[in-house]
Structures are given as structure tokens and as C-alpha cells.
C-alpha positions as CSV (number, residue, x, y, z in Angstrom):
1,M,115.4,-93.6,45.1
2,A,113.2,-91.2,47.1
3,E,109.5,-91.7,46.8
4,E,107.9,-89.3,44.4
5,H,105.4,-86.8,45.7
6,F,101.9,-88.2,45.1
7,S,99.2,-86.0,43.6
8,Y,95.6,-86.8,44.4
9,G,93.1,-86.3,41.6
10,G,90.2,-87.8,39.9
11,Q,87.2,-87.1,37.7
12,A,83.5,-86.3,37.8
13,V,81.0,-89.1,37.4
14,I,77.2,-89.2,37.3
15,E,76.0,-87.2,40.4
16,G,79.4,-87.6,42.0
17,V,83.2,-87.5,42.1
18,M,85.9,-90.1,42.0
19,I,89.3,-89.4,43.7
20,R,92.3,-91.6,43.2
21,G,94.8,-92.1,46.1
22,R,98.0,-94.0,46.5
23,K,96.4,-97.4,47.1
24,G,93.1,-97.1,45.4
25,Y,90.2,-94.9,44.5
26,A,87.0,-93.7,46.2
27,T,83.8,-92.7,44.4
28,A,81.1,-90.7,46.1
29,V,77.6,-90.1,44.7
30,R,74.6,-88.2,45.9
31,L,71.7,-90.6,46.0
32,A,68.1,-89.7,45.2
33,D,67.2,-89.4,48.9
34,G,70.0,-86.9,49.5
35,E,72.4,-89.2,51.2
36,I,76.0,-89.7,50.0
37,E,77.2,-93.2,49.2
38,V,80.9,-93.9,49.0
39,Q,82.6,-96.9,47.3
40,K,86.2,-97.6,48.0
41,K,88.3,-99.9,45.8
42,P,92.0,-100.9,46.1
43,W,93.9,-100.3,42.9
44,I,97.5,-100.8,42.0
45,P,98.5,-98.5,39.1
46,L,100.4,-100.0,36.2
47,T,103.3,-97.7,36.9
48,Q,103.7,-99.4,40.3
49,R,103.8,-102.9,38.8
50,H,107.1,-102.6,37.0
51,R,110.0,-100.2,37.2
52,L,110.2,-99.8,33.5
53,L,106.7,-98.3,33.4
54,R,107.8,-95.5,35.8
55,L,110.3,-94.1,33.3
56,P,109.6,-90.6,32.0
57,I,107.6,-90.5,28.8
58,I,107.0,-94.2,29.0
59,R,104.8,-93.8,32.1
60,G,102.3,-91.5,30.2
61,T,100.7,-94.4,28.4
62,P,100.1,-96.7,31.4
63,A,98.9,-93.7,33.4
64,L,96.4,-93.1,30.6
65,I,95.3,-96.7,30.5
66,D,94.8,-96.6,34.3
67,A,92.7,-93.5,34.0
68,L,90.5,-95.0,31.3
69,V,89.9,-98.3,33.2
70,V,89.2,-96.7,36.6
71,G,87.1,-94.0,34.9
72,Y,85.0,-96.6,33.1
73,R,84.4,-98.6,36.3
74,T,83.4,-95.6,38.3
75,L,81.1,-94.3,35.6
76,M,79.3,-97.7,35.4
77,W,78.9,-97.8,39.2
78,S,77.6,-94.2,39.4
79,A,75.2,-94.9,36.5
80,D,73.9,-98.0,38.3
81,R,73.3,-96.0,41.5
82,A,71.6,-93.2,39.6
83,A,69.3,-95.7,37.8
84,A,68.5,-97.4,41.1
85,G,67.6,-94.1,42.7
86,E,65.1,-93.3,39.8
87,G,63.6,-96.8,40.1
88,I,64.7,-97.9,36.6
89,K,66.7,-101.0,35.6
90,P,70.4,-100.3,35.3
91,P,72.0,-100.7,31.9
92,T,73.5,-104.1,31.2
93,T,77.2,-104.8,30.6
94,F,76.5,-105.2,26.9
95,Q,74.8,-101.8,26.8
96,Y,77.8,-100.3,28.6
97,M,80.1,-101.9,26.1
98,L,78.1,-100.5,23.2
99,S,78.3,-97.0,24.7
100,I,82.0,-97.2,25.2
101,A,82.5,-98.5,21.6
102,A,80.4,-95.6,20.3
103,A,82.4,-93.1,22.3
104,M,85.7,-94.6,20.9
105,A,84.3,-94.5,17.4
106,I,83.4,-90.8,17.8
107,A,86.8,-90.1,19.3
108,I,88.8,-91.9,16.6
109,G,86.6,-90.8,13.7
110,G,86.0,-87.2,14.8
111,F,89.4,-86.3,16.2
112,V,91.8,-88.5,14.2
113,L,90.3,-89.6,10.9
114,L,88.2,-86.7,9.9
115,P,90.7,-83.8,10.6
116,S,93.3,-85.6,8.6
117,A,90.9,-86.4,5.8
118,V,89.6,-82.8,5.4
119,T,93.0,-81.0,5.7
120,P,93.5,-79.2,2.4
121,K,96.9,-79.6,0.8
122,V,97.3,-75.9,0.2
123,V,101.0,-76.0,1.0
124,S,103.8,-78.5,0.5
125,N,105.6,-78.0,3.8
126,P,104.9,-81.0,6.1
127,L,105.1,-79.0,9.2
128,L,102.5,-76.5,8.0
129,L,100.2,-79.3,6.8
130,N,100.4,-80.9,10.2
131,L,99.8,-77.5,11.8
132,I,96.7,-77.1,9.7
133,E,95.5,-80.6,10.6
134,G,96.2,-79.9,14.3
135,M,94.2,-76.7,14.2
136,I,91.3,-78.4,12.6
137,R,91.4,-81.1,15.2
138,L,91.5,-78.5,18.0
139,V,88.5,-76.7,16.5
140,F,86.5,-80.0,16.3
141,F,87.4,-80.7,20.0
142,V,86.3,-77.2,21.2
143,L,83.0,-77.4,19.2
144,F,82.3,-80.8,20.7
145,L,82.9,-79.5,24.2
146,L,80.6,-76.5,23.5
147,V,77.8,-78.7,22.2
148,V,78.1,-81.1,25.1
149,S,78.2,-78.3,27.7
150,R,74.7,-77.2,26.6
151,M,73.2,-80.5,27.8
152,P,71.6,-80.1,31.3
153,D,72.9,-83.4,32.5
154,M,76.4,-82.7,31.3
155,R,76.3,-79.3,33.1
156,R,75.8,-81.1,36.4
157,V,78.8,-83.4,35.5
158,F,80.9,-80.3,34.8
159,Q,79.8,-78.8,38.2
160,Y,81.0,-82.0,39.9
161,H,84.2,-81.6,37.9
162,G,84.6,-78.1,39.3
163,A,83.9,-79.4,42.8
164,E,86.7,-82.0,42.4
165,H,89.2,-79.3,41.4
166,K,88.2,-76.9,44.2
167,V,88.5,-79.6,46.9
168,I,91.9,-80.8,45.6
169,H,93.1,-77.2,45.5
170,A,92.1,-76.7,49.1
171,F,93.7,-80.0,50.1
172,E,97.0,-79.2,48.3
173,E,97.3,-75.6,49.3
174,R,95.8,-75.6,52.9
175,G,95.7,-79.2,54.0
176,S,92.0,-78.4,55.0
177,Y,89.1,-79.1,52.7
178,R,85.9,-78.1,54.4
179,P,83.3,-76.5,52.1
180,E,84.3,-73.0,53.4
181,D,88.0,-73.8,52.6
182,T,87.2,-74.2,49.0
183,K,85.5,-70.9,48.4
184,D,88.7,-69.0,47.4
185,F,89.8,-71.5,44.8
186,K,88.8,-71.6,41.1
187,T,87.4,-74.6,39.3
188,L,90.5,-74.7,37.1
189,H,93.5,-77.0,37.8
190,Q,96.7,-77.5,35.9
191,R,96.7,-81.3,36.1
192,C,93.2,-81.6,34.6
193,G,92.5,-84.1,31.9
194,T,91.2,-81.2,29.7
195,S,94.7,-79.6,29.8
196,F,96.2,-83.0,29.0
197,I,94.0,-83.5,25.9
198,F,94.9,-80.0,24.7
199,M,98.6,-80.8,25.3
200,V,98.2,-84.0,23.3
201,L,96.8,-82.0,20.4
202,V,99.8,-79.6,20.5
203,V,102.5,-82.2,21.0
204,G,100.9,-84.3,18.2
205,I,101.5,-81.5,15.7
206,L,105.3,-81.5,16.3
207,V,105.6,-85.3,16.6
208,H,103.6,-86.0,13.5
209,A,105.6,-83.5,11.5
210,L,108.6,-85.8,11.9
211,V,107.0,-88.4,9.6
212,G,106.1,-85.8,7.0
213,W,102.8,-85.9,5.1
214,P,102.5,-89.4,3.6
215,S,99.4,-90.9,2.1
216,F,96.1,-90.8,4.0
217,V,96.4,-94.4,5.1
218,L,100.0,-94.1,6.3
219,R,99.1,-90.9,8.1
220,L,96.3,-92.7,10.1
221,V,98.7,-95.6,10.9
222,S,101.4,-93.2,12.0
223,R,98.9,-91.3,14.2
224,I,98.0,-94.5,16.0
225,L,101.5,-95.8,16.4
226,L,102.9,-92.5,17.7
227,L,100.1,-92.1,20.2
228,P,102.2,-93.5,23.1
229,V,105.0,-91.0,22.3
230,V,102.6,-88.1,22.0
231,A,100.7,-89.1,25.2
232,G,104.0,-89.6,27.1
233,L,105.4,-86.2,26.2
234,A,102.1,-84.5,26.9
235,Y,101.9,-86.2,30.3
236,E,105.3,-85.0,31.3
237,L,104.6,-81.4,30.4
238,V,101.3,-81.4,32.3
239,K,103.0,-83.1,35.3
240,L,105.8,-80.5,35.2
241,A,103.3,-77.6,35.1
242,G,101.5,-79.0,38.1
243,A,104.7,-79.4,40.1
244,H,106.1,-76.0,39.2
245,K,103.1,-73.7,39.2
246,G,105.2,-70.6,39.3
247,N,107.1,-71.4,36.1
248,R,106.0,-68.9,33.5
249,L,107.0,-71.0,30.5
250,L,105.2,-74.1,31.7
251,N,102.2,-71.9,32.7
252,A,102.1,-70.5,29.1
253,L,102.2,-74.0,27.7
254,V,99.2,-75.2,29.7
255,S,97.3,-71.9,29.7
256,P,95.2,-72.7,26.6
257,G,94.1,-76.0,28.2
258,M,93.2,-74.0,31.4
259,L,91.0,-71.8,29.2
260,L,89.2,-74.9,27.9
261,Q,88.4,-75.8,31.5
262,H,86.0,-72.8,31.5
263,I,83.9,-75.1,29.4
264,T,84.5,-78.4,31.2
265,T,84.1,-77.1,34.7
266,K,81.3,-75.1,36.3
267,E,81.0,-73.5,39.7
268,P,79.6,-76.2,42.0
269,T,76.9,-76.0,44.8
270,R,77.8,-76.7,48.4
271,D,76.0,-80.1,48.1
272,Q,78.4,-81.0,45.2
273,I,81.4,-79.8,47.2
274,E,80.3,-82.1,50.0
275,V,80.3,-85.1,47.6
276,A,83.8,-84.3,46.4
277,I,85.0,-84.1,50.0
278,A,83.5,-87.5,50.7
279,A,85.4,-88.9,47.8
280,L,88.7,-87.4,48.9
281,E,88.1,-88.6,52.5
282,G,87.4,-92.1,51.1
283,A,90.6,-92.1,49.1
284,L,92.6,-90.9,52.2
285,A,91.0,-93.5,54.4
286,L,91.8,-96.2,51.9
287,D,95.4,-95.2,51.9
288,R,95.5,-95.3,55.7
289,E,93.9,-98.7,55.8
290,E,96.4,-100.2,53.3
291,E,99.3,-98.7,55.1
292,S,98.1,-100.1,58.5
293,T,98.0,-103.6,57.0
């Protein structure tokens, strides 16, 4: 089997960017003194550990788990570096775990339990009820993004998110990613996690409709049990859209998610672009180091 084309990508962290490569990930942050510090870590994705986990649809869940684990680790490291730069004691592991638990509670409670609980049973058609629930969930998600985007600290994170996208665009389209090479590119990208989350919301409506509209408890159980299926299908659609950017149907499917990126990405400064470049160069260097050994 021919090796599948690899797509570099990552996420924004506190005062920095993380980029994942073939063999690991690199995180670059801007320190308080203006210098850029880069951390490189080898990482073997779950999809590379067993052939079964590389199958279409199935691979969406291990890819999501990888993203959560790597994202958590890089966020902790960037928070530690930011705290050290400000001369304050970094959060403890317990405090980090509490913050993650709180975030999961908000995600499950706000985007799974609450929308299903408040969905009015104004019709008897299961598909329409799931559509109403899905629309409520989408409204909650957009409102959450709008509120978060008004926080000054989160705006900087969204700027770094935009820097990541612009550098990846330049790398993929031109093979050159100097700051001046990124100017012509937008902060939106089809493979963005924002587009993935939107696709999960849309696919969930159709998948959940297959189980009808049972009792509230059974609905919640079904939402959790079907999450791997929903995530897997959403992953494949976003992946296809990223690989076939000229396909009108796929572009139409991801276009609402692209619109949401106007909230989750902001135009970065040159300094932030430089940090994203350092992260990409770190990931590329790690790939070369692993291949040479």
C-alpha cells in the first residue's frame, strides 16, 4: 500500500503554536524576554500502532484521542513557560486536572445534556426533533465561541491560531513559509478543528435520528455510544474536503465551519507568524532526525 500523503497541522497554545509532524510534534512559544523557545517531542499516533486503527471512519476516534492528549500536554507546557516568564508559580498537576475536568463538564453538560433536555417536543417526527436538538446545540456552541472571543487573552490565542493556519497554507501551497510568504493567505483552513466540531454537530443530527427519540436517559446514552461513529464520519468528510479543495460539494459541506473560523482565528502579527514558523521548522527537523536514525 502506498504511503498516504501527510498533512501538517496543529493548534494554538498560550503565547505560541504547536505543529504535529510525521514523527512527533514541536511547540514554540514567545517568552517574556522576546525570545522563542521550541520544545520537540517524538510521538507515535495511535493510527500508526495498529493497522485496524487506520481504517476509514474507525481512524477518526484515535485521531481525536491523539489530538486531545497532545493538545493537553502542549497547553500545560506553554502555561508553565508563561507562568515562569511572569515570575509566578506554575499550576500544579492537580490544578491542571481540575481545569480539564471542568472543561469536560462544560462540554458534556452544555453541548450534550442541556440541548437534549431543553428541546421542545413540538413535533413527533424523530428526524425533526433531532434537527431541532442539533440546531440548539449549534446555537450554544456559537454563543460560547462569541463570549470566549471577547476575552483579551483568548484573542491572542486566536491570533496564534490564525498564524498557524497561514504558515501551514504557505508551506502546503508554496513550499516556502517566510513571514512575507504568508501575507496572501487567509487565517481560515479546511482541516481546522473548528470545522471538525461543526461537522460533528451536523453528522450527529443524521446519526442520532437513526435511534429515533427515546427517553431522555436513553438519548444521552445513545449520544455517548455513537460518538465514535459521529466523530469518524465527520473526520472523513473534513479530511476529504482538505484533500479536494476544488470540490464544490465538499466545500459546501465545510463552508459553515469555515465561517465559524472567523471567530476562532484572528489576523496575527509578524511576531506571532515567526512563532508559528519556529513550530513548523521544529516539526520538520524532528521528522528529519527520526528518519536519519
